[in-house]
C-alpha positions in Angstrom: -17.4 20.0 13.7 -14.0 21.1 15.1 -13.6 23.0 11.8 -16.9 25.0 12.2 -16.4 25.8 15.9 -12.8 26.8 15.2 -14.1 29.0 12.3 -17.0 30.6 14.5 -14.3 31.3 17.3 -11.8 33.0 14.8 -14.7 35.0 13.2 -15.7 35.9 16.8 -12.1 36.9 17.7 -11.7 38.9 14.5 -15.1 41.0 15.4 -14.0 41.6 19.0 -10.9 42.7 17.6 -12.7 45.2 14.8 -14.8 46.5 17.9 -11.8 47.2 20.1 -10.4 49.0 17.3 -13.6 51.1 16.5 -14.0 51.7 20.0 -10.1 52.8 20.3 -10.7 55.2 17.2 -13.7 56.6 18.6 -12.3 57.2 22.1 -9.1 58.7 20.2 -11.1 61.0 18.0 -12.8 62.2 21.2 -9.6 62.9 23.2 -8.3 64.6 20.0 -11.1 66.9 19.7 -10.9 67.7 23.5 -7.2 68.5 22.9 -7.8 70.5 20.0 -10.4 72.3 21.9 -8.1 72.9 24.6 -5.5 74.0 22.3 -8.1 76.8 20.8 -8.8 77.9 24.5 -5.2 78.2 25.1 -4.9 80.2 21.9 -7.9 82.5 22.9 -6.2 83.0 26.4 -2.8 83.8 24.6 -4.6 86.1 22.3 -6.4 88.0 24.8 -2.9 88.4 26.7 -1.3 89.8 23.6 -4.2 92.1 23.0 -3.8 93.3 26.6 0.1 93.5 26.3 -0.5 95.7 22.9 -3.1 97.9 24.9 -0.6 98.3 27.8 2.3 99.4 25.2 0.0 101.8 23.4 -0.9 103.3 26.8 2.9 103.7 27.6 3.3 105.2 24.0 0.5 107.8 24.9 1.9 108.7 28.3 5.4 109.4 26.6 3.7 111.3 23.8 2.0 113.8 26.4 5.5 114.7 27.8 7.5 114.5 24.5 6.9 116.2 21.4 8.9 114.0 19.2 7.0 110.9 19.7 6.8 108.4 16.7 3.3 108.2 15.3 4.3 105.4 13.2 4.8 103.4 16.5 1.3 104.2 17.4 -0.1 103.1 14.1 2.1 99.7 14.5 0.6 99.0 17.9 -3.0 99.7 16.4 -2.3 97.4 13.7 -0.8 95.0 16.2 -4.2 95.2 18.2 -6.3 94.8 15.2 -4.3 91.7 14.1 -4.8 90.1 17.6 -8.5 91.1 17.6 -8.9 89.3 14.2 -7.4 86.2 15.5 -9.5 86.1 18.4 -12.5 86.5 16.4 -11.4 83.7 14.2 -10.7 81.6 17.3 -13.9 82.2 18.9 -15.8 81.2 15.7 -13.9 78.0 15.4 -14.6 77.2 19.2 -18.3 77.9 18.6 -18.7 75.7 15.5 -16.0 72.7 16.4 -16.8 71.9 20.0 -18.4 68.6 20.5 -21.9 68.5 21.8 -20.9 67.4 25.3 -18.5 70.3 25.4 -20.4 73.1 24.2 -20.0 76.2 26.1 -22.8 78.1 28.0 -24.7 80.9 26.0 -23.7 83.6 28.4 -19.9 82.5 28.0 -20.0 82.8 24.4 -22.1 86.0 24.6 -19.6 87.6 27.1 -16.7 86.8 25.1 -18.4 88.3 21.8 -19.4 91.4 23.7 -16.0 91.7 24.9 -14.6 91.7 21.3 -17.2 93.8 19.9 -16.2 96.2 22.8 -12.6 96.1 21.8 -13.4 96.2 18.1 -15.3 99.4 18.7 -12.6 100.7 20.8 -10.0 100.1 17.9 -12.1 101.6 15.4 -12.3 104.8 17.4 -8.5 104.7 17.9 -7.9 104.2 14.3 -10.4 106.9 13.5 -8.2 109.5 15.7 -5.1 108.5 13.8 -5.1 111.5 11.2 -5.4 114.0 14.3 -2.1 113.0 15.7 -1.4 111.1 19.1 -2.1 114.1 21.4 -5.7 113.9 20.7 -6.1 110.8 22.7 -5.6 110.6 26.6 -4.8 107.9 29.3 -8.6 108.0 30.5 -9.7 107.4 26.9 -7.7 104.0 26.8 -9.3 102.8 29.9 -12.6 104.0 29.7 -15.1 103.4 26.7 -18.7 103.8 26.4 -19.1 104.0 30.3 -17.2 100.7 30.8 -13.8 100.1 32.2 -11.7 98.4 29.6 -9.2 97.2 32.4 -11.9 95.4 34.3 -13.4 94.2 30.9 -9.9 92.6 30.0 -9.5 91.1 33.5 -12.8 89.5 33.5 -12.3 88.1 30.0 -8.9 86.6 30.9 -10.2 85.3 34.0 -13.1 83.6 32.1 -10.4 82.2 29.4 -8.0 80.7 32.1 -11.0 79.0 33.9 -12.1 77.7 30.5 -8.6 76.8 29.6 -8.1 74.8 32.9 -11.5 73.2 32.3 -10.5 72.1 28.7 -7.2 70.8 30.1 -8.7 68.8 32.7 -11.3 67.3 30.1 -8.5 66.5 27.8 -6.5 64.9 30.6 -9.8 63.0 31.8 -10.3 61.8 28.3 -6.8 60.8 27.8 -7.2 58.7 31.1 -10.3 57.2 29.8 -8.9 56.3 26.5 -5.9 54.4 28.4 -8.5 52.9 30.9 -10.5 51.8 27.9 -7.8 50.4 25.8 -6.6 48.5 28.9 -9.8 47.1 29.6 -10.5 46.1 26.2 -7.0 44.7 25.9 -7.7 42.6 29.0 -11.0 41.5 27.7 -10.0 40.5 24.6 -7.0 38.6 26.0 -9.3 36.8 28.5 -11.6 35.7 25.6 -8.7 34.3 23.7 -7.3 32.6 26.7 -10.8 31.2 27.3 -11.1 30.1 23.5 -7.6 28.4 23.7 -8.6 26.6 27.0 -11.9 25.5 25.5 -10.2 24.1 22.4 -7.1 22.8 24.2 -9.7 20.8 26.3 -11.7 19.6 23.6 -8.9 18.4 21.9 -6.9 16.9 24.7 -9.0 13.6 24.6 -9.1 13.1 20.7 -5.5 14.1 20.3 -4.5 11.7 23.2 -6.6 8.9 21.6 -4.9 9.5 18.4 -1.4 9.4 19.9 -2.0 6.4 21.8 -3.3 4.8 18.6 -0.3 5.8 16.8 2.0 4.4 19.4 0.0 1.0 19.3 0.6 0.9 15.5 4.0 1.6 15.9 4.6 -1.3 18.2 2.8 -3.4 15.9 -0.4 -4.0 17.6 -2.7 -3.8 14.4 -5.6 -5.2 16.4 -5.9 -2.0 18.5 -8.8 0.3 17.5 -9.6 3.9 18.2 -13.0 5.3 19.3 -14.7 6.6 16.3 -17.8 7.4 18.0 -17.2 10.9 17.8 -19.1 13.0 15.4 -16.4 15.1 14.2 -13.1 15.2 12.3 -11.6 13.3 14.9 -14.0 10.5 14.6 -13.7 10.4 10.9 -10.0 10.4 11.2 -10.1 7.4 14.0 -12.5 5.6 11.7 -10.1 5.8 8.7 -7.2 4.8 11.1 -9.1 1.8 12.2 -9.8 0.9 8.4 -6.3 1.2 7.7 -5.1 -1.1 10.6 -7.7 -3.6 9.8 -6.4 -3.5 6.2 -2.9 -3.8 7.4 -3.7 -6.6 9.7 -5.6 -8.6 6.8 -2.2 -8.1 4.6 -0.3 -9.2 7.7 -2.2 -12.2 8.0 -2.1 -12.8 4.4 1.8 -12.5 4.2 2.2 -14.6 7.2 -0.3 -17.2 5.7 1.9 -17.0 2.6 5.0 -17.1 4.4 3.8 -20.1 6.5 2.6 -21.8 3.1 6.0 -20.9 1.6 7.6 -22.5 4.4 5.6 -25.4 4.3 6.3 -25.7 0.6 10.0 -25.4 1.2 9.8 -28.2 3.9 8.1 -30.3 1.5 10.2 -29.9 -1.4 13.1 -30.2 0.8 11.9 -33.6 2.1 11.1 -34.5 -1.4 14.6 -33.4 -2.7 15.8 -35.6 0.4 13.9 -38.6 -0.6 14.6 -38.0 -4.0 18.4 -37.9 -3.2 18.0 -40.9 -0.9 16.1 -42.7 -3.8 18.9 -41.7 -6.1 21.5 -43.0 -4.0 19.5 -46.3 -3.4 19.1 -46.5 -7.5 22.6 -45.9 -7.7 23.5 -48.6 -5.4 21.0 -51.0 -7.2 22.4 -49.8 -10.8 25.6 -50.9 -9.6 24.4 -54.1 -8.2 22.6 -54.7 -11.6 25.9 -53.7 -13.7 27.6 -56.5 -11.5 25.0 -58.9 -11.9 24.7 -58.2 -15.6 28.4 -58.6 -16.0 28.3 -61.8 -14.3 25.5 -62.9 -16.5 27.4 -62.0 -19.6 30.5 -63.8 -18.7 28.4 -67.0 -17.8 26.8 -67.5 -20.9 29.7 -66.3 -23.2 32.0 -68.6 -21.2 29.9 -71.6 -21.8 29.4 -71.0 -25.7 33.2 -70.8 -26.1 33.7 -73.6 -23.8 31.1 -75.7 -25.6 32.4 -75.0 -29.0 36.1 -75.6 -28.1 35.4 -79.1 -26.7 33.2 -79.7 -29.8 35.9 -78.6 -32.0 38.9 -80.2 -30.1 37.2 -83.7 -29.4 36.8 -86.8 -31.2 34.2 -86.9 -33.9 30.7 -87.4 -32.6 27.6 -88.5 -33.9 24.9 -86.4 -35.4 22.7 -86.6 -32.3 25.7 -85.6 -30.0 26.5 -82.5 -32.5 22.8 -81.5 -32.2 22.9 -81.6 -28.4 26.0 -79.5 -28.4 24.6 -77.0 -30.9 21.2 -76.9 -29.0 23.1 -76.0 -25.7 25.1 -73.2 -27.7 21.9 -72.0 -29.1 20.3 -71.7 -25.7 23.4 -69.9 -24.1 23.3 -67.6 -27.3 19.6 -66.9 -26.7 20.2 -66.2 -23.2 23.2 -63.9 -23.9 20.9 -62.2 -26.4 18.3 -61.5 -23.8 21.0 -60.2 -21.4 22.3 -58.0 -24.0 19.0 -56.7 -24.9 18.0 -55.8 -21.3 21.5 -53.9 -20.9 20.5 -52.0 -24.1 17.1 -51.4 -23.0 18.1 -50.1 -19.8 20.9 -47.8 -21.3 18.3 -46.3 -23.7 15.9 -45.6 -20.6 18.6 -43.3 -19.1 17.7 -40.8 -21.9 15.7 -37.9 -20.7 13.1 -38.5 -23.5 12.5 -41.6 -25.7 11.8 -41.3 -29.1 7.9 -42.0 -29.7 6.2 -41.3 -32.6 2.5 -40.4 -32.4 0.8 -41.8 -35.4 -2.7 -43.2 -36.2 -2.8 -47.1 -35.6 -4.7 -50.1 -34.9 -3.3 -51.6 -31.5 -4.4 -55.1 -32.5 -1.6 -55.3 -35.2 1.2 -55.0 -32.7 -0.4 -56.7 -30.0 -1.0 -60.0 -32.3 2.9 -59.7 -33.0 3.3 -59.7 -29.4 1.2 -62.7 -28.7 2.7 -64.5 -31.6 6.4 -64.1 -30.0 4.9 -64.9 -26.7 3.3 -68.2 -27.9 6.7 -69.6 -28.6 7.8 -69.2 -25.0 4.5 -70.3 -23.9 4.8 -73.7 -25.8 8.3 -74.5 -24.5 6.8 -73.9 -20.7 3.3 -75.5 -21.4 1.5 -72.2 -21.1 -1.6 -71.8 -23.3 -2.3 -68.1 -24.4 -6.0 -67.9 -24.9 -7.2 -64.5 -26.9 -10.9 -64.1 -25.6 -12.2 -61.1 -27.4 -10.0 -58.1 -29.2 -11.7 -55.0 -30.3 -10.2 -52.5 -32.4 -9.7 -48.8 -32.2 -7.9 -46.0 -33.8 -5.0 -44.6 -31.5 -2.1 -42.3 -31.5 1.0 -43.9 -30.8 4.1 -45.8 -31.9 3.5 -49.4 -33.1 7.2 -50.5 -32.4 7.0 -49.1 -28.7 3.5 -50.8 -28.1 4.5 -54.0 -29.4 7.6 -53.7 -26.8 4.8 -53.0 -24.1 2.6 -55.7 -25.1 5.6 -58.1 -25.2 6.9 -57.3 -21.7 3.5 -57.8 -20.3 2.8 -61.3 -22.1 6.4 -62.3 -21.4 5.8 -61.5 -17.7 2.6 -63.3 -17.6 4.1 -66.8 -19.3 7.3 -66.3 -17.0 5.6 -66.2 -13.7 2.8 -68.7 -14.6 2.8 -72.2 -13.3 3.6 -75.2 -15.9 0.5 -76.0 -17.9 -1.3 -72.7 -17.0 -3.0 -70.3 -19.3 -3.0 -66.6 -20.0 -6.0 -64.9 -21.0 -5.8 -61.9 -23.1 -8.9 -59.4 -23.7 -9.1 -56.0 -25.2 -12.2 -53.8 -25.5 -13.4 -50.2 -25.6 -14.6 -48.7 -22.6 -15.5 -45.3 -21.0 -13.0 -44.3 -18.2 -13.7 -41.1 -16.1 -16.0 -39.8 -19.1 -13.1 -40.5 -21.7 -13.4 -43.3 -24.4 -10.4 -45.6 -23.8 -9.1 -48.8 -25.2 -8.5 -51.2 -22.4 -6.2 -54.3 -22.6 -6.2 -57.0 -20.0 -4.0 -59.8 -19.4 -4.5 -62.4 -16.8 -2.3 -65.2 -15.6 -2.8 -67.9 -12.9 1.0 -67.5 -11.7 2.7 -66.5 -8.4 0.5 -63.5 -7.9 1.7 -60.2 -6.8 2.3 -59.8 -2.9 0.4 -56.5 -1.6 3.4 -55.0 0.0 5.4 -55.0 -3.2 2.6 -53.3 -5.4 4.2 -49.8 -4.7 7.5 -51.0 -5.8 6.8 -53.3 -8.7 7.6 -50.7 -11.4 10.9 -49.4 -9.8 13.5 -50.3 -12.2 15.9 -53.1 -10.9 13.5 -54.2 -8.2 12.4 -57.7 -8.0 10.4 -59.1 -5.0 11.8 -62.1 -3.2 9.0 -64.6 -4.8 10.0 -63.2 -8.2 13.6 -64.2 -7.5 12.8 -67.6 -6.3 10.6 -68.5 -9.2 12.9 -66.9 -11.6 16.3 -66.2 -10.5 17.6 -64.7 -14.0 15.5 -61.6 -14.1 16.9 -58.3 -14.4 13.8 -56.1 -13.1 13.7 -53.6 -16.0 10.9 -54.7 -18.2 8.0 -53.3 -16.0 9.7 -49.8 -15.4 10.3 -49.7 -19.2 6.6 -50.4 -20.0 5.5 -47.6 -17.5 7.7 -45.1 -18.9 6.5 -46.1 -22.5 2.8 -45.9 -21.2 3.2 -42.5 -19.7 4.9 -41.3 -23.3 1.7 -42.3 -24.6 -0.5 -40.9 -22.1 -2.0 -44.2 -21.2 -2.0 -46.0 -17.9 -0.7 -49.2 -16.6 -1.3 -51.2 -13.4 -0.7 -54.7 -11.8 -3.4 -56.0 -9.7 -3.8 -59.6 -7.8 -6.8 -61.7 -8.9 -9.0 -63.4 -6.1 -8.5 -66.7 -7.6 -4.8 -66.3 -7.9 -2.6 -64.8 -10.3 -1.9 -61.6 -11.7 -4.0 -59.0 -13.9 -1.9 -56.4 -16.1 -4.5 -53.7 -16.8 -3.5 -51.4 -19.6 -5.6 -48.1 -20.9 -4.7 -45.9 -24.0 -6.7 -43.1 -25.1 -8.8 -43.5 -28.1 -8.4 -41.4 -31.2 -11.3 -42.9 -33.2 -13.4 -46.3 -32.7 -13.5 -49.0 -35.4 -16.0 -51.5 -36.0 -13.3 -54.4 -36.2 -13.2 -57.2 -33.6 -11.2 -60.3 -33.5 -11.2 -63.5 -31.4 -8.0 -65.8 -31.7 -7.2 -68.9 -30.0 -3.9 -69.8 -29.7 -2.8 -73.3 -29.3 -0.5 -74.5 -26.5 2.7 -75.6 -27.8 6.5 -76.0 -26.8 8.6 -73.6 -28.4 11.8 -71.5 -27.9 11.9 -69.3 -24.6 11.1 -65.6 -24.9 14.0 -63.0 -24.3 11.9 -60.8 -22.1 11.7 -61.3 -18.4 9.4 -60.7 -15.5 9.9 -57.7 -13.0 8.3 -58.8 -9.9 
């Protein structure tokens, strides 16, 4: 809208300037014509004066010729020629004045007639003088130069000069008045145009003051960072559209600022969370370092004790008196027991050392988990017979898994050994394996239940920590190292499975193991392994 109004204003000012120029040209042309007319009148007056002067000089020559015999006739001819030239000039100026004068400056017909009659009279007079030239100068008298056709040439010349002076004065007055009017008109048009320009400027300045001020305040607000500030975009013009665009830009900037602030806050929260996690990890690392140091001290003590016992028993047996076969058997049995204990301690130490490696070597091959499970059950049954614990296999369902048979046997052995070690004497361990669907995926599920000391709820969160043993577990079995369940959990994660320990309502604990199924089979098995007393296993419980 402002663009249209400004265009109209500029067009109007241009038209006014053109009109002013046209009026000025018209006025200047009128003044020019009047000045030219005055110049012609001045030339007429001068021509008549020159004609009168030539006539007087001719009279002087005639007067001298009447008294002097040697008067030069050529001078008379020259004067006549000069008068003829003046008269021709006057005739031409008269025609110019008659044809070139503007309508408002046209002279009265009587004035034109009188001037023409005077010129005709002087023309006839010159013709008569020129016709007398061959007769000599003495043929003409002074009276002949003053009287012609009953008219007094002196009065005619005087009247003509008077009329021309009057006309010249009038023409000069008209020219002066025209110039004055031109100056007045130029001043008035300049003043009018200036007033119009000032009005246009005032109008646009008043119309632009509010929107420009609004834009300036908006820009200052945005410069201060007040992105919630909005301009008045209700105007139906260019400033309204600019305000709308600025408001939209401010909204987008505000949204970007909020998004950036949220991202920054999220990043700060994430940094705080990661910092806390790192602090907690560092604290756990320090704690594990202390636990490992304590564990190494315990292991070194455990290594020294059975080694010293084996050495002492062997030396006493060798240095003493000969004994009976029963005594030798008892000594060898004690040595074998200490050697088995030492072997278990060394196995735990090596397993713990291997578990420090970033990635265990686990081979994923198709296998039937029942094969390593049966081997683990067979080994655990020997320890069960020594403690009077019966391992009962309720139902074993086969499946095709992807895993490492040796590692799975190790996991099964740790779970069965824990169940036997922490069961009460004459207890029972139940083993069951089946195919189930868990969270929409087919899994092979192994359940191992004992009726032992159970798992305190407050210890459930730490049961899989390496080197950790609950007070109840230490009281029930002081010689454990607390690494078995941590190793079993690590191996299960490498197999993509799950492992958890839960308390049973009737007492005891249940180990629940789940492994993803590669393909199911139709083979199922049920084993009942008799309760028997055998040598103790070398695996240990981590509770």
